The first five atom37 places (N, CA, C, CB, O) and aatype in JSON, in Angstrom:
{
  "aatype": [20, 20, 20, 20, 20, 20, 20, 20, 20, 20, 20, 20, 20, 20, 20, 20, 20, 20, 20, 20, 20, 20, 20, 20, 20, 20, 20, 20, 20, 20, 20, 20, 20, 20, 20, 20, 20, 20, 20, 20, 20, 20, 20, 20, 20, 20, 20, 20, 20, 20, 20, 20, 20, 20, 20, 20, 20, 20, 20, 20, 20, 20, 20, 20, 20, 20, 20, 20, 20, 20, 20, 20, 20, 20, 20, 20, 20, 20, 20, 20, 20, 20, 20, 20, 20, 20, 20, 20, 20, 20, 20, 20, 20, 20, 20, 20, 20, 20, 20, 20, 20, 20, 20, 20, 20, 20, 20, 20, 20, 20, 20, 20],
  "atom_mask": [
    [1, 1, 1, 1, 1],
    [1, 1, 1, 1, 1],
    [1, 1, 1, 1, 1],
    [1, 1, 1, 1, 1],
    [1, 1, 1, 1, 1],
    [1, 1, 1, 1, 1],
    [1, 1, 1, 1, 1],
    [1, 1, 1, 1, 1],
    [1, 1, 1, 1, 1],
    [1, 1, 1, 1, 1],
    [1, 1, 1, 1, 1],
    [1, 1, 1, 1, 1],
    [1, 1, 1, 1, 1],
    [1, 1, 1, 1, 1],
    [1, 1, 1, 1, 1],
    [1, 1, 1, 1, 1],
    [1, 1, 1, 1, 1],
    [1, 1, 1, 1, 1],
    [1, 1, 1, 1, 1],
    [1, 1, 1, 1, 1],
    [1, 1, 1, 1, 1],
    [1, 1, 1, 1, 1],
    [1, 1, 1, 1, 1],
    [1, 1, 1, 1, 1],
    [1, 1, 1, 1, 1],
    [1, 1, 1, 1, 1],
    [1, 1, 1, 1, 1],
    [1, 1, 1, 1, 1],
    [1, 1, 1, 1, 1],
    [1, 1, 1, 1, 1],
    [1, 1, 1, 1, 1],
    [1, 1, 1, 1, 1],
    [1, 1, 1, 1, 1],
    [1, 1, 1, 1, 1],
    [1, 1, 1, 1, 1],
    [1, 1, 1, 1, 1],
    [1, 1, 1, 1, 1],
    [1, 1, 1, 1, 1],
    [1, 1, 1, 1, 1],
    [1, 1, 1, 1, 1],
    [1, 1, 1, 1, 1],
    [1, 1, 1, 1, 1],
    [1, 1, 1, 1, 1],
    [1, 1, 1, 1, 1],
    [1, 1, 1, 1, 1],
    [1, 1, 1, 1, 1],
    [1, 1, 1, 1, 1],
    [1, 1, 1, 1, 1],
    [1, 1, 1, 1, 1],
    [1, 1, 1, 1, 1],
    [1, 1, 1, 1, 1],
    [1, 1, 1, 1, 1],
    [1, 1, 1, 1, 1],
    [1, 1, 1, 1, 1],
    [1, 1, 1, 1, 1],
    [1, 1, 1, 1, 1],
    [1, 1, 1, 1, 1],
    [1, 1, 1, 1, 1],
    [1, 1, 1, 1, 1],
    [1, 1, 1, 1, 1],
    [1, 1, 1, 1, 1],
    [1, 1, 1, 1, 1],
    [1, 1, 1, 1, 1],
    [1, 1, 1, 1, 1],
    [1, 1, 1, 1, 1],
    [1, 1, 1, 1, 1],
    [1, 1, 1, 1, 1],
    [1, 1, 1, 1, 1],
    [1, 1, 1, 1, 1],
    [1, 1, 1, 1, 1],
    [1, 1, 1, 1, 1],
    [1, 1, 1, 1, 1],
    [1, 1, 1, 1, 1],
    [1, 1, 1, 1, 1],
    [1, 1, 1, 1, 1],
    [1, 1, 1, 1, 1],
    [1, 1, 1, 1, 1],
    [1, 1, 1, 1, 1],
    [1, 1, 1, 1, 1],
    [1, 1, 1, 1, 1],
    [1, 1, 1, 1, 1],
    [1, 1, 1, 1, 1],
    [1, 1, 1, 1, 1],
    [1, 1, 1, 1, 1],
    [1, 1, 1, 1, 1],
    [1, 1, 1, 1, 1],
    [1, 1, 1, 1, 1],
    [1, 1, 1, 1, 1],
    [1, 1, 1, 1, 1],
    [1, 1, 1, 1, 1],
    [1, 1, 1, 1, 1],
    [1, 1, 1, 1, 1],
    [1, 1, 1, 1, 1],
    [1, 1, 1, 1, 1],
    [1, 1, 1, 1, 1],
    [1, 1, 1, 1, 1],
    [1, 1, 1, 1, 1],
    [1, 1, 1, 1, 1],
    [1, 1, 1, 1, 1],
    [1, 1, 1, 1, 1],
    [1, 1, 1, 1, 1],
    [1, 1, 1, 1, 1],
    [1, 1, 1, 1, 1],
    [1, 1, 1, 1, 1],
    [1, 1, 1, 1, 1],
    [1, 1, 1, 1, 1],
    [1, 1, 1, 1, 1],
    [1, 1, 1, 1, 1],
    [1, 1, 1, 1, 1],
    [1, 1, 1, 1, 1],
    [1, 1, 1, 1, 1],
    [1, 1, 1, 1, 1]
  ],
  "atom_positions": [
    [[55.68, 7.37, 86.31], [54.26, 8.06, 87.13], [54.75, 9.04, 88.01], [53.3, 6.96, 88.14], [55.68, 8.71, 88.75]],
    [[54.31, 10.19, 88.06], [54.32, 11.11, 89.26], [53.81, 10.82, 90.58], [53.69, 12.16, 88.96], [52.67, 10.37, 90.64]],
    [[54.6, 11.05, 91.87], [54.6, 10.86, 92.85], [53.6, 11.84, 93.45], [55.76, 10.79, 93.2], [54.01, 12.96, 93.78]],
    [[52.18, 11.46, 93.64], [51.06, 12.25, 94.18], [51.16, 13.26, 95.53], [50.07, 11.23, 94.47], [50.44, 14.22, 95.81]],
    [[52.19, 12.78, 96.17], [52.47, 13.71, 97.48], [53.71, 14.95, 97.16], [53.08, 12.59, 98.86], [54.12, 15.81, 97.93]],
    [[54.08, 14.7, 95.85], [54.56, 16.09, 95.27], [54.09, 17.38, 95.18], [54.71, 15.99, 94.25], [54.75, 18.38, 95.48]],
    [[52.74, 17.35, 94.68], [51.87, 18.47, 95.07], [51.3, 18.54, 96.16], [50.98, 18.65, 94.36], [50.32, 17.81, 96.28]],
    [[51.61, 19.26, 97.13], [51.53, 19.45, 98.14], [51.06, 20.7, 98.71], [52.41, 19.14, 98.41], [50.53, 20.66, 99.82]],
    [[51.22, 22.07, 97.94], [50.72, 23.49, 97.92], [49.66, 23.64, 97.3], [51.51, 24.37, 97.41], [49.57, 23.14, 96.18]],
    [[48.63, 24.33, 97.84], [47.18, 24.4, 97.42], [47.07, 25.51, 96.92], [46.16, 24.23, 98.4], [47.01, 26.4, 97.78]],
    [[47.01, 25.97, 95.58], [47.26, 27.35, 95.12], [46.3, 27.78, 94.03], [48.69, 27.49, 94.61], [45.88, 27.14, 93.07]],
    [[46.03, 29.14, 94.45], [44.61, 30.18, 93.57], [45.28, 30.67, 92.49], [43.84, 31.73, 94.47], [46.34, 31.28, 92.34]],
    [[44.19, 30.15, 91.58], [45.12, 31.01, 89.94], [43.91, 31.95, 89.73], [45.52, 29.72, 88.01], [42.71, 31.69, 89.59]],
    [[44.38, 32.77, 89.75], [43.52, 34.36, 89.42], [44.01, 35.01, 87.9], [44.04, 35.78, 90.84], [45.13, 35.1, 87.39]],
    [[42.77, 35.37, 87.47], [42.99, 36.58, 86.33], [42.1, 37.37, 86.8], [42.74, 36.31, 84.71], [41.19, 37.33, 87.63]],
    [[42.84, 38.54, 85.64], [42.07, 39.8, 86.24], [41.43, 40.37, 85.09], [43.01, 40.94, 86.98], [41.91, 40.53, 83.97]],
    [[40.12, 40.7, 85.59], [38.83, 41.25, 85.26], [38.51, 42.9, 85.21], [37.98, 40.64, 86.24], [38.56, 43.52, 86.28]],
    [[38.2, 43.59, 84.03], [37.93, 44.72, 84.26], [36.36, 44.57, 85.11], [38.06, 45.53, 82.87], [35.52, 43.67, 84.97]],
    [[36.31, 45.68, 85.96], [35.29, 46.03, 87.08], [34.99, 47.17, 86.9], [35.66, 45.91, 88.43], [36.0, 47.86, 86.78]],
    [[33.63, 48.02, 86.78], [33.32, 49.07, 86.53], [32.71, 49.83, 88.11], [32.4, 48.88, 85.3], [31.55, 49.67, 88.51]],
    [[33.72, 50.63, 88.81], [33.35, 51.56, 90.16], [32.97, 52.72, 89.69], [34.51, 51.87, 91.21], [33.71, 53.22, 88.85]],
    [[32.05, 53.27, 89.99], [32.41, 55.07, 89.7], [32.13, 55.03, 88.71], [33.81, 55.85, 89.79], [31.84, 56.21, 88.49]],
    [[31.93, 54.37, 87.58], [32.04, 55.24, 86.4], [33.38, 54.62, 85.35], [32.34, 56.93, 87.02], [33.37, 54.58, 84.12]],
    [[34.35, 54.21, 86.17], [35.57, 53.61, 86.06], [35.61, 52.74, 85.55], [36.12, 53.38, 86.89], [34.53, 52.15, 85.42]],
    [[36.81, 52.13, 84.98], [36.97, 51.17, 84.84], [38.31, 50.36, 85.45], [36.75, 51.25, 83.76], [39.38, 50.45, 84.85]],
    [[38.21, 49.49, 86.77], [39.11, 48.9, 87.75], [39.41, 47.5, 87.08], [38.43, 48.8, 89.32], [38.49, 46.81, 86.63]],
    [[41.11, 47.0, 87.02], [41.37, 46.07, 87.45], [41.18, 45.21, 88.8], [42.14, 46.26, 87.21], [41.71, 45.37, 89.9]],
    [[40.18, 44.19, 88.34], [40.2, 43.34, 89.85], [41.16, 41.98, 89.9], [38.51, 42.75, 90.23], [42.09, 41.97, 89.09]],
    [[41.05, 41.23, 90.48], [41.6, 39.94, 90.54], [40.77, 38.97, 91.01], [42.68, 39.92, 91.26], [40.31, 39.16, 92.13]],
    [[40.45, 37.97, 90.43], [39.2, 36.92, 91.05], [39.86, 35.92, 90.52], [37.44, 37.02, 90.55], [40.76, 35.91, 89.68]],
    [[39.08, 34.65, 91.36], [40.11, 32.98, 91.37], [39.12, 32.82, 90.56], [40.43, 31.64, 92.88], [38.03, 33.38, 90.55]],
    [[39.71, 31.77, 89.64], [38.98, 30.87, 88.4], [39.13, 29.52, 88.68], [39.59, 31.08, 86.9], [38.37, 28.6, 88.4]],
    [[40.42, 29.49, 89.37], [40.64, 27.77, 89.56], [42.11, 27.62, 90.53], [40.93, 26.85, 87.69], [43.12, 28.32, 90.47]],
    [[41.75, 26.23, 91.57], [42.62, 25.96, 92.37], [43.1, 25.07, 92.04], [42.39, 25.91, 93.37], [42.37, 24.2, 91.56]],
    [[44.58, 24.83, 92.13], [45.58, 23.92, 91.59], [46.14, 23.4, 92.94], [46.73, 24.63, 90.57], [45.97, 24.0, 94.0]],
    [[46.86, 22.16, 92.81], [48.02, 21.57, 93.69], [49.05, 21.62, 92.92], [47.88, 20.17, 94.23], [48.99, 21.43, 91.71]],
    [[50.39, 21.94, 93.75], [51.24, 22.31, 92.57], [52.74, 22.03, 93.84], [50.83, 24.33, 91.69], [52.69, 22.16, 95.06]],
    [[53.38, 21.81, 93.38], [55.22, 21.61, 94.27], [55.81, 23.41, 93.87], [56.84, 19.79, 93.0], [55.59, 24.11, 92.88]],
    [[56.57, 23.66, 95.08], [57.1, 24.72, 95.03], [58.72, 25.17, 95.7], [56.1, 25.32, 95.5], [59.13, 25.04, 96.86]],
    [[59.31, 25.66, 94.64], [60.93, 25.87, 94.68], [61.01, 27.28, 94.99], [61.81, 25.51, 93.21], [60.47, 28.11, 94.26]],
    [[61.6, 27.57, 95.96], [62.2, 29.23, 96.1], [63.58, 29.35, 95.24], [62.64, 29.69, 97.94], [64.42, 28.57, 95.71]],
    [[63.94, 29.88, 94.45], [64.98, 30.48, 93.91], [65.48, 31.44, 94.12], [64.94, 30.57, 93.08], [66.44, 31.76, 93.41]],
    [[65.08, 32.23, 95.08], [65.98, 33.58, 96.09], [65.43, 34.36, 95.33], [67.84, 33.86, 96.22], [64.29, 34.21, 94.88]],
    [[66.4, 35.58, 95.03], [65.89, 37.13, 94.17], [66.71, 38.39, 94.56], [64.18, 37.62, 94.59], [67.82, 38.59, 95.05]],
    [[66.05, 38.88, 94.28], [66.93, 40.54, 93.88], [66.19, 41.23, 94.69], [66.87, 41.35, 92.14], [65.08, 40.79, 94.98]],
    [[66.74, 42.73, 95.36], [66.43, 43.36, 96.0], [66.57, 44.91, 95.03], [67.1, 43.0, 97.23], [67.42, 45.02, 94.14]],
    [[65.7, 45.89, 95.36], [65.82, 47.15, 94.99], [64.89, 47.91, 95.68], [65.73, 47.31, 93.66], [63.86, 47.65, 96.31]],
    [[65.76, 49.28, 95.3], [65.09, 50.49, 96.59], [64.2, 51.09, 95.51], [66.4, 51.95, 97.51], [64.28, 51.01, 94.28]],
    [[62.97, 51.97, 96.62], [62.33, 52.95, 95.72], [61.91, 53.65, 96.7], [61.27, 52.54, 94.69], [61.41, 53.02, 97.63]],
    [[61.97, 55.27, 96.8], [61.51, 55.84, 97.66], [61.38, 55.47, 99.08], [60.66, 56.06, 97.24], [60.35, 55.02, 99.57]],
    [[62.29, 55.64, 99.59], [62.5, 54.75, 101.26], [62.41, 53.65, 101.3], [61.61, 54.93, 102.37], [63.03, 53.18, 102.26]],
    [[61.91, 52.93, 100.68], [61.18, 51.22, 100.71], [62.41, 50.12, 100.04], [59.41, 51.11, 99.4], [62.9, 50.21, 98.92]],
    [[62.69, 49.2, 101.0], [63.47, 48.17, 100.28], [62.54, 47.21, 99.83], [64.56, 47.51, 101.11], [61.52, 46.87, 100.43]],
    [[63.02, 46.72, 98.58], [61.69, 45.84, 98.22], [62.69, 44.7, 97.41], [60.21, 46.79, 97.07], [63.66, 44.86, 96.68]],
    [[62.01, 43.55, 97.87], [62.84, 42.25, 97.11], [61.74, 41.29, 96.53], [63.9, 41.27, 98.28], [60.75, 40.79, 97.07]],
    [[62.27, 41.19, 95.17], [62.11, 40.03, 94.36], [61.82, 38.67, 94.36], [62.82, 39.97, 93.96], [62.4, 38.1, 93.44]],
    [[61.09, 37.89, 95.12], [61.29, 36.7, 95.29], [60.83, 35.76, 94.3], [60.88, 36.47, 96.36], [59.61, 35.56, 94.36]],
    [[61.55, 35.0, 93.25], [61.31, 33.96, 92.25], [60.67, 32.74, 92.76], [62.53, 33.58, 91.63], [61.31, 32.19, 93.65]],
    [[59.71, 32.25, 92.47], [59.07, 30.94, 92.65], [58.84, 29.9, 91.75], [58.03, 31.13, 93.03], [58.03, 30.23, 90.87]],
    [[59.14, 29.09, 91.68], [59.31, 27.88, 90.46], [57.92, 27.07, 91.43], [61.41, 26.73, 90.3], [57.86, 26.8, 92.63]],
    [[56.8, 26.86, 90.2], [56.01, 26.13, 90.63], [56.08, 25.09, 89.36], [54.72, 26.85, 91.05], [56.46, 25.32, 88.22]],
    [[55.51, 23.65, 90.05], [55.45, 22.58, 88.75], [53.56, 22.07, 89.61], [57.37, 20.78, 88.71], [53.03, 22.06, 90.72]],
    [[53.25, 21.74, 88.19], [51.49, 21.08, 88.76], [51.55, 20.53, 87.46], [49.76, 22.32, 89.21], [52.4, 20.85, 86.63]],
    [[50.59, 19.64, 87.25], [50.14, 18.8, 86.61], [49.57, 19.45, 85.39], [49.36, 18.09, 87.35], [48.84, 20.38, 85.74]],
    [[49.61, 19.31, 84.06], [49.6, 19.84, 82.76], [48.16, 20.03, 83.07], [50.14, 18.95, 81.4], [47.31, 19.17, 83.33]],
    [[48.02, 21.55, 82.99], [46.74, 21.97, 82.2], [46.75, 22.84, 81.49], [45.79, 22.29, 82.79], [47.55, 23.77, 81.41]],
    [[45.52, 22.53, 80.69], [45.94, 23.02, 78.64], [45.2, 24.34, 78.56], [45.03, 21.68, 77.0], [45.21, 24.96, 77.5]],
    [[44.36, 24.95, 79.92], [44.18, 26.32, 79.66], [45.05, 27.19, 80.27], [42.98, 26.7, 79.99], [45.1, 28.35, 79.85]],
    [[45.8, 26.83, 81.21], [47.27, 27.51, 81.79], [48.22, 27.53, 80.87], [47.96, 26.79, 82.97], [48.95, 28.49, 80.61]],
    [[48.22, 26.54, 80.41], [49.25, 25.86, 79.33], [49.25, 27.45, 78.31], [48.44, 24.01, 78.32], [50.3, 28.06, 78.08]],
    [[48.2, 27.8, 77.91], [47.77, 28.67, 76.45], [47.81, 29.99, 77.07], [46.07, 28.33, 75.63], [48.41, 31.0, 76.73]],
    [[46.9, 29.72, 78.23], [46.89, 31.88, 78.89], [47.07, 31.63, 80.01], [45.27, 33.17, 78.88], [46.13, 31.74, 80.8]],
    [[48.86, 31.02, 80.64], [48.88, 31.27, 81.81], [50.05, 32.82, 82.32], [49.25, 29.78, 82.33], [50.33, 33.2, 83.46]],
    [[50.5, 33.43, 80.93], [51.17, 34.61, 81.57], [50.06, 35.63, 81.52], [52.57, 35.12, 80.8], [49.13, 35.51, 80.72]],
    [[50.17, 36.75, 82.44], [49.2, 37.61, 82.87], [48.31, 37.06, 83.66], [48.59, 38.17, 81.92], [47.36, 37.79, 83.96]],
    [[48.33, 35.67, 84.23], [48.02, 35.31, 85.25], [48.64, 34.93, 86.97], [47.64, 34.64, 84.71], [49.59, 34.15, 86.94]],
    [[48.32, 35.25, 88.04], [48.92, 35.22, 89.08], [48.2, 33.98, 90.05], [48.92, 36.65, 89.59], [47.05, 33.52, 90.03]],
    [[49.22, 33.69, 90.79], [49.5, 32.74, 91.6], [48.98, 33.27, 93.33], [51.16, 32.43, 91.31], [49.73, 33.98, 94.01]],
    [[47.95, 32.92, 93.72], [47.63, 33.26, 95.15], [47.69, 32.43, 96.5], [46.46, 33.61, 95.08], [46.8, 31.69, 96.9]],
    [[48.88, 32.69, 97.13], [49.24, 31.3, 97.86], [49.82, 31.91, 99.17], [50.44, 30.21, 96.96], [50.9, 32.5, 99.11]],
    [[49.15, 31.78, 100.35], [49.97, 32.02, 101.74], [49.74, 33.6, 101.58], [51.85, 31.42, 101.84], [50.68, 34.36, 101.82]],
    [[48.6, 34.05, 101.21], [48.51, 35.71, 101.42], [49.38, 36.7, 100.95], [48.57, 36.03, 102.7], [49.57, 37.88, 101.26]],
    [[50.02, 35.72, 99.86], [51.03, 36.43, 98.72], [50.33, 36.03, 97.28], [52.85, 35.72, 98.79], [49.54, 35.14, 96.97]],
    [[50.97, 37.07, 96.55], [50.35, 36.91, 94.97], [51.79, 36.93, 94.23], [49.13, 38.39, 94.35], [52.82, 37.59, 94.42]],
    [[51.36, 35.77, 93.14], [53.0, 35.66, 92.44], [52.48, 36.11, 90.92], [53.93, 33.69, 92.48], [51.56, 35.49, 90.39]],
    [[52.99, 36.98, 90.4], [52.84, 37.46, 88.82], [53.66, 36.58, 88.04], [53.34, 39.02, 88.5], [54.88, 36.66, 87.94]],
    [[52.58, 35.37, 87.23], [53.01, 34.3, 86.31], [54.44, 34.84, 84.94], [51.33, 33.82, 85.5], [54.15, 34.98, 83.75]],
    [[55.38, 34.99, 85.3], [56.46, 35.31, 84.26], [56.27, 34.15, 83.09], [58.1, 35.28, 85.01], [56.32, 34.47, 81.9]],
    [[56.09, 32.97, 83.45], [56.64, 31.94, 82.1], [55.87, 30.68, 82.55], [58.63, 31.58, 81.97], [55.87, 30.29, 83.72]],
    [[55.09, 29.95, 81.37], [54.67, 28.6, 81.64], [55.12, 27.94, 80.67], [53.3, 28.35, 81.8], [55.0, 28.32, 79.51]],
    [[55.73, 26.79, 81.04], [56.43, 25.86, 80.4], [56.1, 24.28, 80.19], [57.47, 25.98, 80.97], [56.06, 23.54, 81.17]],
    [[55.89, 23.86, 79.0], [56.01, 21.88, 78.96], [57.59, 21.63, 79.16], [55.46, 20.95, 77.03], [58.26, 21.3, 78.18]],
    [[58.08, 21.76, 80.2], [59.87, 21.23, 80.12], [59.97, 19.93, 79.52], [60.71, 21.0, 81.74], [61.05, 19.82, 78.92]],
    [[59.3, 18.98, 79.45], [59.81, 17.71, 79.55], [59.37, 17.39, 77.69], [58.93, 16.64, 81.03], [59.87, 16.65, 76.84]],
    [[58.2, 18.37, 77.67], [57.39, 18.22, 76.39], [56.06, 17.08, 76.27], [58.49, 17.8, 75.3], [55.41, 16.77, 75.27]],
    [[55.94, 16.63, 77.6], [55.13, 14.82, 77.42], [53.6, 15.56, 78.21], [56.25, 12.86, 78.85], [52.98, 14.78, 78.93]],
    [[53.13, 16.75, 78.1], [51.81, 17.06, 78.71], [51.94, 16.74, 79.77], [50.68, 16.55, 78.26], [50.91, 16.98, 80.41]],
    [[52.72, 16.29, 80.36], [52.12, 15.57, 81.84], [52.25, 16.74, 83.15], [53.27, 13.95, 82.32], [51.59, 16.82, 84.19]],
    [[53.31, 17.53, 82.67], [53.49, 18.65, 84.04], [54.11, 20.0, 83.97], [54.38, 18.04, 85.12], [55.34, 20.01, 83.94]],
    [[53.73, 20.69, 83.96], [53.63, 22.27, 83.52], [55.06, 22.59, 84.3], [52.0, 23.31, 84.19], [55.51, 21.65, 84.95]],
    [[55.79, 23.76, 84.3], [56.71, 24.65, 85.12], [56.19, 25.88, 84.81], [58.27, 24.58, 84.82], [55.77, 26.27, 83.72]],
    [[56.29, 26.7, 86.31], [55.74, 27.71, 86.08], [56.41, 28.72, 86.9], [54.45, 27.56, 86.23], [56.12, 28.73, 88.1]],
    [[57.53, 29.83, 86.32], [58.05, 30.3, 87.06], [57.26, 31.83, 87.45], [59.33, 30.2, 86.6], [56.86, 32.63, 86.61]],
    [[57.18, 31.97, 88.72], [56.16, 33.53, 89.08], [57.27, 34.28, 89.84], [54.44, 33.33, 90.34], [58.33, 33.74, 90.15]],
    [[56.97, 35.54, 90.11], [57.64, 36.55, 90.84], [56.58, 37.02, 91.78], [58.24, 37.7, 89.94], [55.41, 37.21, 91.46]],
    [[57.28, 37.25, 93.41], [56.22, 38.16, 93.91], [57.14, 39.24, 94.54], [55.1, 37.43, 95.01], [58.31, 38.89, 94.63]],
    [[56.85, 40.46, 95.0], [57.55, 41.61, 95.23], [57.1, 41.62, 96.61], [57.25, 42.88, 94.32], [55.91, 41.56, 96.92]],
    [[58.36, 41.74, 97.72], [57.65, 41.81, 99.03], [58.73, 43.0, 99.4], [57.55, 40.23, 100.13], [59.95, 43.08, 99.2]],
    [[57.81, 43.88, 100.01], [58.3, 45.1, 100.54], [58.5, 45.16, 101.75], [57.63, 46.04, 100.31], [57.75, 44.46, 102.43]],
    [[59.5, 45.97, 102.46], [59.78, 46.0, 103.58], [60.05, 47.75, 104.01], [60.93, 44.97, 103.69], [60.73, 48.5, 103.32]],
    [[59.49, 48.06, 105.02], [59.82, 49.35, 105.14], [61.06, 49.97, 105.63], [59.02, 49.75, 105.75], [61.58, 49.52, 106.65]],
    [[61.54, 50.85, 105.09], [63.33, 51.19, 105.77], [62.9, 51.98, 107.04], [64.64, 52.45, 104.57], [63.75, 52.41, 107.81]]
  ]
}
């Protein structure tokens, strides 16, 4: 049995939708679900782009099994603490359909 206090971070799951603005279609993100999750920072890499140093932070989230997210998780993003995290992979690591491990990346920019 899973410890309920393990999932202590409230995360908004967002999906991209096409919205027509001034005659053009623009991608917008909208919340479609909120989940409780555990969070584990895995560090990141740095890269440089036009006078700005950026860091990619990898975060692994663990949530209770969610059929919709398991099937269609990639291409979604998590929004937590005013930061968006792009979903890179969704896996049922133990194969028991009890938990999902979701690997995300966030780009954190800092001006030079």
